[in-house]
C-alpha positions in Angstrom: 33.1 -5.0 -9.8 29.6 -3.6 -9.5 27.1 -5.1 -11.9 24.0 -2.9 -11.1 23.1 0.7 -10.5 20.1 1.9 -8.6 17.7 3.7 -11.0 14.2 3.3 -12.2 10.6 4.2 -12.2 8.2 3.4 -9.4 4.5 2.9 -10.1 2.4 2.8 -7.0 -1.4 2.1 -7.0 -3.8 3.4 -4.4 -4.7 -0.1 -3.4 -1.1 -1.1 -2.8 -0.7 1.9 -0.5 -4.0 1.4 1.3 -2.5 -0.5 4.3 0.8 1.3 4.5 2.0 3.8 7.1 0.7 7.2 5.9 3.5 9.0 7.8 6.4 6.9 6.3 8.6 9.1 4.1 11.4 6.7 3.4 10.9 4.7 0.2 13.0 1.8 1.5 10.5 1.4 4.3 7.6 1.5 1.9 9.2 -0.9 -0.5 10.2 -3.3 2.3 6.6 -3.3 3.5 5.2 -3.9 0.0 7.8 -6.6 -0.6 6.9 -8.4 2.6 3.2 -8.4 1.5 4.0 -9.7 -1.9 3.0 -6.4 -3.6 6.4 -5.4 -5.1 7.8 -6.5 -8.4 10.9 -5.6 -10.3 12.3 -5.6 -13.8 16.0 -6.0 -14.6 16.9 -3.6 -17.5 19.6 -5.0 -19.7 20.2 -1.9 -21.8 22.3 1.1 -21.1 20.9 3.8 -18.7 21.0 7.3 -20.0 20.8 10.1 -17.4 20.2 13.8 -17.7 21.7 15.2 -14.5 24.4 17.3 -16.2 24.6 19.3 -19.4 27.0 16.7 -21.1 24.8 13.8 -20.0 21.7 15.6 -21.3 23.4 16.2 -24.7 24.4 12.5 -24.9 20.8 11.4 -24.1 19.4 13.9 -26.6 21.8 12.5 -29.3 20.7 8.9 -28.5 17.0 9.8 -28.6 17.4 11.8 -31.8 19.0 8.7 -33.3 15.9 6.7 -32.4 13.6 9.3 -34.0 15.7 9.3 -37.2 15.7 5.5 -37.3 12.0 5.3 -36.7 11.0 7.6 -39.6 
């Protein structure tokens, strides 16, 4: 019954990190701090996620991306 998976890309600016704990190594701690300071935003992706963690998944992603290149010619 899960609707979401945890994946994504994080973009962090130097100014957003200026007042954070320099020793913190857990992203959940960092993101909680940024969220509490109103410095965190998110984007809900509505398209399929392609991953490349295994050879079959890499092949599937490559096939998808090749299809985009062919369609964009």
